[in-house]
PDB file as gemmi writes it, atoms N, CA and C in Angstrom:
CRYST1    1.000    1.000    1.000  90.00  90.00  90.00 P 1                      
ATOM      1  N   MET A   1      79.687 172.571  83.725  1.00  0.00           N  
ATOM      2  CA  MET A   1      78.903 171.797  84.652  1.00  0.00           C  
ATOM      3  C   MET A   1      79.790 171.396  85.823  1.00  0.00           C  
ATOM      4  N   SER A   2      79.315 171.640  87.025  1.00  0.00           N  
ATOM      5  CA  SER A   2      80.102 171.254  88.196  1.00  0.00           C  
ATOM      6  C   SER A   2      79.900 169.770  88.481  1.00  0.00           C  
ATOM      7  N   SER A   3      80.800 169.225  89.243  1.00  0.00           N  
ATOM      8  CA  SER A   3      80.689 167.804  89.589  1.00  0.00           C  
ATOM      9  C   SER A   3      80.865 167.636  91.082  1.00  0.00           C  
ATOM     10  N   SER A   4      80.425 166.515  91.584  1.00  0.00           N  
ATOM     11  CA  SER A   4      80.568 166.224  93.008  1.00  0.00           C  
ATOM     12  C   SER A   4      81.003 164.777  93.181  1.00  0.00           C  
ATOM     13  N   VAL A   5      81.488 164.488  94.346  1.00  0.00           N  
ATOM     14  CA  VAL A   5      81.961 163.146  94.668  1.00  0.00           C  
ATOM     15  C   VAL A   5      80.811 162.364  95.297  1.00  0.00           C  
ATOM     16  N   VAL A   6      80.651 161.137  94.833  1.00  0.00           N  
ATOM     17  CA  VAL A   6      79.681 160.219  95.420  1.00  0.00           C  
ATOM     18  C   VAL A   6      80.471 159.067  96.029  1.00  0.00           C  
ATOM     19  N   GLN A   7      80.261 158.816  97.296  1.00  0.00           N  
ATOM     20  CA  GLN A   7      80.957 157.708  97.948  1.00  0.00           C  
ATOM     21  C   GLN A   7      79.974 156.575  98.204  1.00  0.00           C  
ATOM     22  N   VAL A   8      80.437 155.373  97.964  1.00  0.00           N  
ATOM     23  CA  VAL A   8      79.629 154.183  98.192  1.00  0.00           C  
ATOM     24  C   VAL A   8      80.457 153.219  99.026  1.00  0.00           C  
ATOM     25  N   ARG A   9      79.878 152.693 100.063  1.00  0.00           N  
ATOM     26  CA  ARG A   9      80.581 151.711 100.880  1.00  0.00           C  
ATOM     27  C   ARG A   9      80.118 150.310 100.499  1.00  0.00           C  
ATOM     28  N   VAL A  10      81.073 149.477 100.127  1.00  0.00           N  
ATOM     29  CA  VAL A  10      80.817 148.072  99.837  1.00  0.00           C  
ATOM     30  C   VAL A  10      81.957 147.270 100.451  1.00  0.00           C  
ATOM     31  N   ASP A  11      81.703 145.993 100.693  1.00  0.00           N  
ATOM     32  CA  ASP A  11      82.779 145.176 101.247  1.00  0.00           C  
ATOM     33  C   ASP A  11      83.874 145.002 100.190  1.00  0.00           C  
ATOM     34  N   ASP A  12      85.082 144.744 100.664  1.00  0.00           N  
ATOM     35  CA  ASP A  12      86.243 144.662  99.768  1.00  0.00           C  
ATOM     36  C   ASP A  12      86.071 143.617  98.679  1.00  0.00           C  
ATOM     37  N   ALA A  13      85.541 142.454  99.043  1.00  0.00           N  
ATOM     38  CA  ALA A  13      85.397 141.382  98.054  1.00  0.00           C  
ATOM     39  C   ALA A  13      84.459 141.803  96.925  1.00  0.00           C  
ATOM     40  N   SER A  14      83.358 142.474  97.266  1.00  0.00           N  
ATOM     41  CA  SER A  14      82.410 142.933  96.246  1.00  0.00           C  
ATOM     42  C   SER A  14      83.052 143.972  95.339  1.00  0.00           C  
ATOM     43  N   ARG A  15      83.801 144.889  95.923  1.00  0.00           N  
ATOM     44  CA  ARG A  15      84.462 145.928  95.134  1.00  0.00           C  
ATOM     45  C   ARG A  15      85.492 145.320  94.186  1.00  0.00           C  
ATOM     46  N   ILE A  16      86.273 144.377  94.685  1.00  0.00           N  
ATOM     47  CA  ILE A  16      87.303 143.751  93.859  1.00  0.00           C  
ATOM     48  C   ILE A  16      86.659 142.985  92.706  1.00  0.00           C  
ATOM     49  N   LEU A  17      85.614 142.225  93.003  1.00  0.00           N  
ATOM     50  CA  LEU A  17      84.940 141.469  91.944  1.00  0.00           C  
ATOM     51  C   LEU A  17      84.328 142.413  90.915  1.00  0.00           C  
ATOM     52  N   ALA A  18      83.643 143.453  91.375  1.00  0.00           N  
ATOM     53  CA  ALA A  18      83.035 144.422  90.454  1.00  0.00           C  
ATOM     54  C   ALA A  18      84.103 145.082  89.583  1.00  0.00           C  
ATOM     55  N   SER A  19      85.230 145.427  90.169  1.00  0.00           N  
ATOM     56  CA  SER A  19      86.319 146.035  89.398  1.00  0.00           C  
ATOM     57  C   SER A  19      86.834 145.084  88.331  1.00  0.00           C  
ATOM     58  N   ARG A  20      86.980 143.815  88.695  1.00  0.00           N  
ATOM     59  CA  ARG A  20      87.482 142.831  87.728  1.00  0.00           C  
ATOM     60  C   ARG A  20      86.492 142.612  86.594  1.00  0.00           C  
ATOM     61  N   ILE A  21      85.226 142.569  86.919  1.00  0.00           N  
ATOM     62  CA  ILE A  21      84.204 142.400  85.878  1.00  0.00           C  
ATOM     63  C   ILE A  21      84.255 143.584  84.919  1.00  0.00           C  
ATOM     64  N   CYS A  22      84.318 144.797  85.471  1.00  0.00           N  
ATOM     65  CA  CYS A  22      84.406 145.990  84.625  1.00  0.00           C  
ATOM     66  C   CYS A  22      85.654 145.952  83.754  1.00  0.00           C  
ATOM     67  N   GLU A  23      86.786 145.582  84.354  1.00  0.00           N  
ATOM     68  CA  GLU A  23      88.038 145.522  83.595  1.00  0.00           C  
ATOM     69  C   GLU A  23      87.936 144.510  82.457  1.00  0.00           C  
ATOM     70  N   ALA A  24      87.247 143.387  82.700  1.00  0.00           N  
ATOM     71  CA  ALA A  24      87.078 142.384  81.653  1.00  0.00           C  
ATOM     72  C   ALA A  24      86.253 142.927  80.496  1.00  0.00           C  
ATOM     73  N   MET A  25      85.442 143.962  80.767  1.00  0.00           N  
ATOM     74  CA  MET A  25      84.635 144.596  79.725  1.00  0.00           C  
ATOM     75  C   MET A  25      85.293 145.850  79.170  1.00  0.00           C  
ATOM     76  N   GLY A  26      86.507 146.138  79.632  1.00  0.00           N  
ATOM     77  CA  GLY A  26      87.235 147.296  79.129  1.00  0.00           C  
ATOM     78  C   GLY A  26      86.900 148.590  79.836  1.00  0.00           C  
ATOM     79  N   LEU A  27      86.343 148.502  81.034  1.00  0.00           N  
ATOM     80  CA  LEU A  27      85.965 149.690  81.807  1.00  0.00           C  
ATOM     81  C   LEU A  27      86.674 149.678  83.152  1.00  0.00           C  
ATOM     82  N   ASP A  28      86.667 150.817  83.807  1.00  0.00           N  
ATOM     83  CA  ASP A  28      87.027 150.816  85.218  1.00  0.00           C  
ATOM     84  C   ASP A  28      85.744 151.035  86.013  1.00  0.00           C  
ATOM     85  N   LEU A  29      85.789 150.779  87.298  1.00  0.00           N  
ATOM     86  CA  LEU A  29      84.587 150.851  88.121  1.00  0.00           C  
ATOM     87  C   LEU A  29      83.987 152.258  88.162  1.00  0.00           C  
ATOM     88  N   PRO A  30      84.781 153.319  88.321  1.00  0.00           N  
ATOM     89  CA  PRO A  30      84.181 154.663  88.311  1.00  0.00           C  
ATOM     90  C   PRO A  30      83.462 154.990  86.992  1.00  0.00           C  
ATOM     91  N   THR A  31      84.023 154.569  85.854  1.00  0.00           N  
ATOM     92  CA  THR A  31      83.363 154.806  84.568  1.00  0.00           C  
ATOM     93  C   THR A  31      82.036 154.072  84.510  1.00  0.00           C  
ATOM     94  N   TYR A  32      82.031 152.826  84.967  1.00  0.00           N  
ATOM     95  CA  TYR A  32      80.791 152.050  84.990  1.00  0.00           C  
ATOM     96  C   TYR A  32      79.729 152.748  85.845  1.00  0.00           C  
ATOM     97  N   LEU A  33      80.132 153.213  87.015  1.00  0.00           N  
ATOM     98  CA  LEU A  33      79.162 153.876  87.899  1.00  0.00           C  
ATOM     99  C   LEU A  33      78.638 155.170  87.284  1.00  0.00           C  
ATOM    100  N   ARG A  34      79.501 155.931  86.592  1.00  0.00           N  
ATOM    101  CA  ARG A  34      79.035 157.136  85.897  1.00  0.00           C  
ATOM    102  C   ARG A  34      78.053 156.775  84.790  1.00  0.00           C  
ATOM    103  N   MET A  35      78.336 155.687  84.064  1.00  0.00           N  
ATOM    104  CA  MET A  35      77.427 155.228  83.017  1.00  0.00           C  
ATOM    105  C   MET A  35      76.057 154.880  83.607  1.00  0.00           C  
ATOM    106  N   CYS A  36      76.068 154.200  84.720  1.00  0.00           N  
ATOM    107  CA  CYS A  36      74.807 153.810  85.363  1.00  0.00           C  
ATOM    108  C   CYS A  36      73.985 155.035  85.750  1.00  0.00           C  
ATOM    109  N   ILE A  37      74.631 156.010  86.347  1.00  0.00           N  
ATOM    110  CA  ILE A  37      73.918 157.215  86.769  1.00  0.00           C  
ATOM    111  C   ILE A  37      73.373 157.970  85.557  1.00  0.00           C  
ATOM    112  N   ALA A  38      74.195 158.094  84.510  1.00  0.00           N  
ATOM    113  CA  ALA A  38      73.745 158.810  83.308  1.00  0.00           C  
ATOM    114  C   ALA A  38      72.529 158.127  82.683  1.00  0.00           C  
ATOM    115  N   LYS A  39      72.575 156.810  82.535  1.00  0.00           N  
ATOM    116  CA  LYS A  39      71.457 156.082  81.933  1.00  0.00           C  
ATOM    117  C   LYS A  39      70.232 156.088  82.846  1.00  0.00           C  
ATOM    118  N   LEU A  40      70.420 155.996  84.136  1.00  0.00           N  
ATOM    119  CA  LEU A  40      69.309 156.053  85.074  1.00  0.00           C  
ATOM    120  C   LEU A  40      68.589 157.392  84.948  1.00  0.00           C  
ATOM    121  N   ASN A  41      69.355 158.471  84.867  1.00  0.00           N  
ATOM    122  CA  ASN A  41      68.767 159.801  84.716  1.00  0.00           C  
ATOM    123  C   ASN A  41      68.054 159.946  83.367  1.00  0.00           C  
ATOM    124  N   GLN A  42      68.626 159.364  82.317  1.00  0.00           N  
ATOM    125  CA  GLN A  42      68.050 159.449  80.977  1.00  0.00           C  
ATOM    126  C   GLN A  42      66.748 158.668  80.862  1.00  0.00           C  
ATOM    127  N   GLU A  43      66.751 157.448  81.348  1.00  0.00           N  
ATOM    128  CA  GLU A  43      65.634 156.538  81.100  1.00  0.00           C  
ATOM    129  C   GLU A  43      64.672 156.394  82.274  1.00  0.00           C  
ATOM    130  N   MET A  44      65.047 156.914  83.429  1.00  0.00           N  
ATOM    131  CA  MET A  44      64.221 156.834  84.634  1.00  0.00           C  
ATOM    132  C   MET A  44      63.894 155.392  85.028  1.00  0.00           C  
ATOM    133  N   LYS A  45      64.832 154.491  84.747  1.00  0.00           N  
ATOM    134  CA  LYS A  45      64.705 153.087  85.133  1.00  0.00           C  
ATOM    135  C   LYS A  45      66.097 152.459  85.100  1.00  0.00           C  
ATOM    136  N   ILE A  46      66.209 151.255  85.649  1.00  0.00           N  
ATOM    137  CA  ILE A  46      67.470 150.533  85.529  1.00  0.00           C  
ATOM    138  C   ILE A  46      67.572 150.139  84.058  1.00  0.00           C  
ATOM    139  N   PRO A  47      68.545 150.703  83.347  1.00  0.00           N  
ATOM    140  CA  PRO A  47      68.438 150.752  81.898  1.00  0.00           C  
ATOM    141  C   PRO A  47      69.070 149.652  81.053  1.00  0.00           C  
ATOM    142  N   PHE A  48      70.044 148.921  81.537  1.00  0.00           N  
ATOM    143  CA  PHE A  48      70.757 148.070  80.592  1.00  0.00           C  
ATOM    144  C   PHE A  48      71.432 146.905  81.290  1.00  0.00           C  
ATOM    145  N   THR A  49      71.856 145.955  80.487  1.00  0.00           N  
ATOM    146  CA  THR A  49      72.654 144.841  80.989  1.00  0.00           C  
ATOM    147  C   THR A  49      73.923 144.752  80.150  1.00  0.00           C  
ATOM    148  N   MET A  50      74.945 144.270  80.778  1.00  0.00           N  
ATOM    149  CA  MET A  50      76.195 143.965  80.090  1.00  0.00           C  
ATOM    150  C   MET A  50      76.603 142.586  80.581  1.00  0.00           C  
ATOM    151  N   GLU A  51      77.048 141.746  79.687  1.00  0.00           N  
ATOM    152  CA  GLU A  51      77.393 140.386  80.070  1.00  0.00           C  
ATOM    153  C   GLU A  51      78.778 140.017  79.567  1.00  0.00           C  
ATOM    154  N   LEU A  52      79.437 139.195  80.349  1.00  0.00           N  
ATOM    155  CA  LEU A  52      80.715 138.635  79.932  1.00  0.00           C  
ATOM    156  C   LEU A  52      80.461 137.353  79.157  1.00  0.00           C  
ATOM    157  N   ASP A  53      81.344 137.035  78.207  1.00  0.00           N  
ATOM    158  CA  ASP A  53      81.231 135.746  77.539  1.00  0.00           C  
ATOM    159  C   ASP A  53      81.751 134.656  78.480  1.00  0.00           C  
ATOM    160  N   GLU A  54      81.459 133.420  78.149  1.00  0.00           N  
ATOM    161  CA  GLU A  54      81.789 132.295  79.034  1.00  0.00           C  
ATOM    162  C   GLU A  54      83.288 132.211  79.317  1.00  0.00           C  
ATOM    163  N   LYS A  55      84.108 132.449  78.310  1.00  0.00           N  
ATOM    164  CA  LYS A  55      85.565 132.377  78.490  1.00  0.00           C  
ATOM    165  C   LYS A  55      86.029 133.421  79.509  1.00  0.00           C  
ATOM    166  N   SER A  56      85.486 134.624  79.429  1.00  0.00           N  
ATOM    167  CA  SER A  56      85.851 135.677  80.380  1.00  0.00           C  
ATOM    168  C   SER A  56      85.394 135.333  81.791  1.00  0.00           C  
ATOM    169  N   ILE A  57      84.210 134.726  81.899  1.00  0.00           N  
ATOM    170  CA  ILE A  57      83.698 134.333  83.215  1.00  0.00           C  
ATOM    171  C   ILE A  57      84.607 133.276  83.838  1.00  0.00           C  
ATOM    172  N   VAL A  58      85.010 132.289  83.038  1.00  0.00           N  
ATOM    173  CA  VAL A  58      85.903 131.239  83.533  1.00  0.00           C  
ATOM    174  C   VAL A  58      87.229 131.851  83.979  1.00  0.00           C  
ATOM    175  N   SER A  59      87.780 132.756  83.177  1.00  0.00           N  
ATOM    176  CA  SER A  59      89.042 133.412  83.530  1.00  0.00           C  
ATOM    177  C   SER A  59      88.904 134.220  84.809  1.00  0.00           C  
ATOM    178  N   LEU A  60      87.798 134.921  84.938  1.00  0.00           N  
ATOM    179  CA  LEU A  60      87.550 135.724  86.126  1.00  0.00           C  
ATOM    180  C   LEU A  60      87.466 134.846  87.365  1.00  0.00           C  
ATOM    181  N   LYS A  61      86.728 133.745  87.267  1.00  0.00           N  
ATOM    182  CA  LYS A  61      86.598 132.825  88.400  1.00  0.00           C  
ATOM    183  C   LYS A  61      87.932 132.191  88.755  1.00  0.00           C  
ATOM    184  N   ALA A  62      88.732 131.871  87.738  1.00  0.00           N  
ATOM    185  CA  ALA A  62      90.056 131.290  87.987  1.00  0.00           C  
ATOM    186  C   ALA A  62      90.943 132.288  88.719  1.00  0.00           C  
ATOM    187  N   GLY A  63      90.886 133.542  88.313  1.00  0.00           N  
ATOM    188  CA  GLY A  63      91.673 134.576  88.993  1.00  0.00           C  
ATOM    189  C   GLY A  63      91.251 134.754  90.436  1.00  0.00           C  
ATOM    190  N   ILE A  64      89.951 134.699  90.679  1.00  0.00           N  
ATOM    191  CA  ILE A  64      89.444 134.824  92.049  1.00  0.00           C  
ATOM    192  C   ILE A  64      89.906 133.638  92.888  1.00  0.00           C  
ATOM    193  N   ALA A  65      89.834 132.430  92.316  1.00  0.00           N  
ATOM    194  CA  ALA A  65      90.282 131.239  93.036  1.00  0.00           C  
ATOM    195  C   ALA A  65      91.776 131.323  93.347  1.00  0.00           C  
ATOM    196  N   LEU A  66      92.553 131.792  92.385  1.00  0.00           N  
ATOM    197  CA  LEU A  66      93.992 131.937  92.598  1.00  0.00           C  
ATOM    198  C   LEU A  66      94.277 132.943  93.704  1.00  0.00           C  
ATOM    199  N   ASP A  67      93.580 134.065  93.688  1.00  0.00           N  
ATOM    200  CA  ASP A  67      93.757 135.061  94.748  1.00  0.00           C  
ATOM    201  C   ASP A  67      93.381 134.501  96.109  1.00  0.00           C  
ATOM    202  N   SER A  68      92.321 133.709  96.153  1.00  0.00           N  
ATOM    203  CA  SER A  68      91.892 133.089  97.396  1.00  0.00           C  
ATOM    204  C   SER A  68      92.963 132.131  97.919  1.00  0.00           C  
ATOM    205  N   CYS A  69      93.520 131.337  97.018  1.00  0.00           N  
ATOM    206  CA  CYS A  69      94.594 130.412  97.402  1.00  0.00           C  
ATOM    207  C   CYS A  69      95.824 131.178  97.891  1.00  0.00           C  
ATOM    208  N   ALA A  70      96.149 132.257  97.218  1.00  0.00           N  
ATOM    209  CA  ALA A  70      97.309 133.059  97.618  1.00  0.00           C  
ATOM    210  C   ALA A  70      97.092 133.667  99.005  1.00  0.00           C  
ATOM    211  N   ALA A  71      95.879 134.143  99.267  1.00  0.00           N  
ATOM    212  CA  ALA A  71      95.577 134.716 100.579  1.00  0.00           C  
ATOM    213  C   ALA A  71      95.675 133.646 101.662  1.00  0.00           C  
ATOM    214  N   ARG A  72      95.164 132.454 101.367  1.00  0.00           N  
ATOM    215  CA  ARG A  72      95.228 131.349 102.344  1.00  0.00           C  
ATOM    216  C   ARG A  72      96.674 130.947 102.591  1.00  0.00           C  
ATOM    217  N   ALA A  73      97.481 130.880 101.536  1.00  0.00           N  
ATOM    218  CA  ALA A  73      98.895 130.545 101.683  1.00  0.00           C  
ATOM    219  C   ALA A  73      99.599 131.576 102.558  1.00  0.00           C  
ATOM    220  N   LYS A  74      99.245 132.836 102.378  1.00  0.00           N  
ATOM    221  CA  LYS A  74      99.849 133.885 103.201  1.00  0.00           C  
ATOM    222  C   LYS A  74      99.444 133.721 104.660  1.00  0.00           C  
ATOM    223  N   GLU A  75      98.168 133.396 104.899  1.00  0.00           N  
ATOM    224  CA  GLU A  75      97.701 133.156 106.270  1.00  0.00           C  
ATOM    225  C   GLU A  75      98.486 132.025 106.934  1.00  0.00           C  
ATOM    226  N   LEU A  76      98.801 131.000 106.153  1.00  0.00           N  
ATOM    227  CA  LEU A  76      99.516 129.836 106.679  1.00  0.00           C  
ATOM    228  C   LEU A  76     101.028 130.040 106.703  1.00  0.00           C  
ATOM    229  N   GLY A  77     101.492 131.153 106.152  1.00  0.00           N  
ATOM    230  CA  GLY A  77     102.925 131.433 106.141  1.00  0.00           C  
ATOM    231  C   GLY A  77     103.698 130.615 105.126  1.00  0.00           C  
ATOM    232  N   ILE A  78     103.019 130.168 104.075  1.00  0.00           N  
ATOM    233  CA  ILE A  78     103.684 129.341 103.056  1.00  0.00           C  
ATOM    234  C   ILE A  78     103.652 130.013 101.691  1.00  0.00           C  
ATOM    235  N   ASP A  79     103.460 131.306 101.677  1.00  0.00           N  
ATOM    236  CA  ASP A  79     103.322 132.025 100.410  1.00  0.00           C  
ATOM    237  C   ASP A  79     104.643 132.253  99.693  1.00  0.00           C  
ATOM    238  N   ASN A  80     105.745 131.888 100.323  1.00  0.00           N  
ATOM    239  CA  ASN A  80     107.038 132.109  99.670  1.00  0.00           C  
ATOM    240  C   ASN A  80     107.729 130.786  99.328  1.00  0.00           C  
ATOM    241  N   MET A  81     106.940 129.689  99.249  1.00  0.00           N  
ATOM    242  CA  MET A  81     107.525 128.393  98.903  1.00  0.00           C  
ATOM    243  C   MET A  81     107.973 128.388  97.443  1.00  0.00           C  
ATOM    244  N   THR A  82     109.072 127.688  97.192  1.00  0.00           N  
ATOM    245  CA  THR A  82     109.533 127.526  95.814  1.00  0.00           C  
ATOM    246  C   THR A  82     108.744 126.405  95.146  1.00  0.00           C  
ATOM    247  N   LEU A  83     108.846 126.315  93.837  1.00  0.00           N  
ATOM    248  CA  LEU A  83     108.178 125.248  93.112  1.00  0.00           C  
ATOM    249  C   LEU A  83     108.699 123.886  93.560  1.00  0.00           C  
ATOM    250  N   ASP A  84     109.998 123.782  93.806  1.00  0.00           N  
ATOM    251  CA  ASP A  84     110.570 122.514  94.284  1.00  0.00           C  
ATOM    252  C   ASP A  84     109.986 122.132  95.642  1.00  0.00           C  
ATOM    253  N   GLU A  85     109.822 123.107  96.525  1.00  0.00           N  
ATOM    254  CA  GLU A  85     109.238 122.826  97.842  1.00  0.00           C  
ATOM    255  C   GLU A  85     107.777 122.391  97.719  1.00  0.00           C  
ATOM    256  N   ILE A  86     107.051 123.040  96.843  1.00  0.00           N  
ATOM    257  CA  ILE A  86     105.646 122.674  96.618  1.00  0.00           C  
ATOM    258  C   ILE A  86     105.564 121.252  96.069  1.00  0.00           C  
ATOM    259  N   ASN A  87     106.397 120.940  95.075  1.00  0.00           N  
ATOM    260  CA  ASN A  87     106.403 119.595  94.497  1.00  0.00           C  
ATOM    261  C   ASN A  87     106.777 118.543  95.531  1.00  0.00           C  
ATOM    262  N   GLU A  88     107.697 118.854  96.420  1.00  0.00           N  
ATOM    263  CA  GLU A  88     108.080 117.914  97.484  1.00  0.00           C  
ATOM    264  C   GLU A  88     106.919 117.699  98.455  1.00  0.00           C  
ATOM    265  N   GLU A  89     106.179 118.761  98.775  1.00  0.00           N  
ATOM    266  CA  GLU A  89     104.990 118.629  99.635  1.00  0.00           C  
ATOM    267  C   GLU A  89     103.966 117.707  98.979  1.00  0.00           C  
ATOM    268  N   ILE A  90     103.763 117.872  97.692  1.00  0.00           N  
ATOM    269  CA  ILE A  90     102.809 117.029  96.964  1.00  0.00           C  
ATOM    270  C   ILE A  90     103.274 115.580  96.964  1.00  0.00           C  
ATOM    271  N   ALA A  91     104.549 115.370  96.682  1.00  0.00           N  
ATOM    272  CA  ALA A  91     105.095 114.001  96.655  1.00  0.00           C  
ATOM    273  C   ALA A  91     104.956 113.345  98.030  1.00  0.00           C  
ATOM    274  N   THR A  92     105.228 114.097  99.084  1.00  0.00           N  
ATOM    275  CA  THR A  92     105.094 113.569 100.447  1.00  0.00           C  
ATOM    276  C   THR A  92     103.645 113.202 100.743  1.00  0.00           C  
ATOM    277  N   ALA A  93     102.724 114.072 100.379  1.00  0.00           N  
ATOM    278  CA  ALA A  93     101.296 113.803 100.607  1.00  0.00           C  
ATOM    279  C   ALA A  93     100.862 112.555  99.839  1.00  0.00           C  
ATOM    280  N   ARG A  94     101.348 112.388  98.628  1.00  0.00           N  
ATOM    281  CA  ARG A  94     101.002 111.197  97.835  1.00  0.00           C  
ATOM    282  C   ARG A  94     101.578 109.932  98.463  1.00  0.00           C  
ATOM    283  N   ARG A  95     102.841 110.000  98.919  1.00  0.00           N  
ATOM    284  CA  ARG A  95     103.451 108.831  99.572  1.00  0.00           C  
ATOM    285  C   ARG A  95     102.663 108.447 100.818  1.00  0.00           C  
ATOM    286  N   GLU A  96     102.287 109.455 101.619  1.00  0.00           N  
ATOM    287  CA  GLU A  96     101.531 109.182 102.844  1.00  0.00           C  
ATOM    288  C   GLU A  96     100.166 108.577 102.522  1.00  0.00           C  
ATOM    289  N   ALA A  97      99.514 109.068 101.482  1.00  0.00           N  
ATOM    290  CA  ALA A  97      98.212 108.519 101.084  1.00  0.00           C  
ATOM    291  C   ALA A  97      98.367 107.072 100.607  1.00  0.00           C  
ATOM    292  N   ASP A  98      99.417 106.799  99.834  1.00  0.00           N  
ATOM    293  CA  ASP A  98      99.665 105.436  99.373  1.00  0.00           C  
ATOM    294  C   ASP A  98      99.931 104.496 100.544  1.00  0.00           C  
ATOM    295  N   GLU A  99     100.692 104.977 101.532  1.00  0.00           N  
ATOM    296  CA  GLU A  99     100.989 104.165 102.710  1.00  0.00           C  
ATOM    297  C   GLU A  99      99.721 103.875 103.519  1.00  0.00           C  
ATOM    298  N   ARG A 100      98.845 104.876 103.632  1.00  0.00           N  
ATOM    299  CA  ARG A 100      97.579 104.667 104.346  1.00  0.00           C  
ATOM    300  C   ARG A 100      96.720 103.635 103.621  1.00  0.00           C  
ATOM    301  N   LYS A 101      96.631 103.745 102.302  1.00  0.00           N  
ATOM    302  CA  LYS A 101      95.842 102.796 101.516  1.00  0.00           C  
ATOM    303  C   LYS A 101      96.410 101.381 101.664  1.00  0.00           C  
ATOM    304  N   LYS A 102      97.725 101.269 101.642  1.00  0.00           N  
ATOM    305  CA  LYS A 102      98.370  99.968 101.767  1.00  0.00           C  
ATOM    306  C   LYS A 102      98.067  99.386 103.149  1.00  0.00           C  
ATOM    307  N   ALA A 103      98.187 100.208 104.207  1.00  0.00           N  
ATOM    308  CA  ALA A 103      97.924  99.745 105.577  1.00  0.00           C  
ATOM    309  C   ALA A 103      96.455  99.330 105.720  1.00  0.00           C  
ATOM    310  N   GLU A 104      95.546 100.100 105.132  1.00  0.00           N  
ATOM    311  CA  GLU A 104      94.123  99.758 105.195  1.00  0.00           C  
ATOM    312  C   GLU A 104      93.844  98.443 104.462  1.00  0.00           C  
ATOM    313  N   ALA A 105      94.503  98.247 103.329  1.00  0.00           N  
ATOM    314  CA  ALA A 105      94.318  97.011 102.564  1.00  0.00           C  
ATOM    315  C   ALA A 105      94.837  95.814 103.360  1.00  0.00           C  
ATOM    316  N   GLU A 106      95.973  95.988 104.029  1.00  0.00           N  
ATOM    317  CA  GLU A 106      96.530  94.890 104.838  1.00  0.00           C  
ATOM    318  C   GLU A 106      95.629  94.569 106.020  1.00  0.00           C  
ATOM    319  N   GLU A 107      95.046  95.603 106.634  1.00  0.00           N  
ATOM    320  CA  GLU A 107      94.146  95.392 107.771  1.00  0.00           C  
ATOM    321  C   GLU A 107      92.876  94.663 107.341  1.00  0.00           C  
ATOM    322  N   SER A 108      92.394  94.969 106.142  1.00  0.00           N  
ATOM    323  CA  SER A 108      91.155  94.347 105.684  1.00  0.00           C  
ATOM    324  C   SER A 108      91.401  92.990 105.022  1.00  0.00           C  
ATOM    325  N   GLY A 109      92.682  92.633 104.873  1.00  0.00           N  
ATOM    326  CA  GLY A 109      93.022  91.332 104.312  1.00  0.00           C  
ATOM    327  C   GLY A 109      92.942  91.244 102.804  1.00  0.00           C  
ATOM    328  N   THR A 110      92.959  92.370 102.128  1.00  0.00           N  
ATOM    329  CA  THR A 110      92.893  92.326 100.662  1.00  0.00           C  
ATOM    330  C   THR A 110      94.236  92.605 100.047  1.00  0.00           C  
TER     331      THR A 110                                                      
END                                                                             
């Protein structure tokens, strides 16, 4: 049986998410797409559902959030900060917030 290439254009975010979902189910995206075509041809309808368990969904969402944070850090040029530098940024932000709260309390007379 001969085979042919099928190309599908999707935005990068959709492709990455679809790939991760497939990987969480033990598949790669091309295998999933071949499965869909085979079942569609067999049953002449959209044939099946596959679902992730809640733990896998949470892990997948956490990975997406982490990737989003990493991309934002790269945009800001802070993607190479050390843990000590990150902790110092957090400590500074907390000190500044405490100082603002203290100043606001003094202004309001409490």
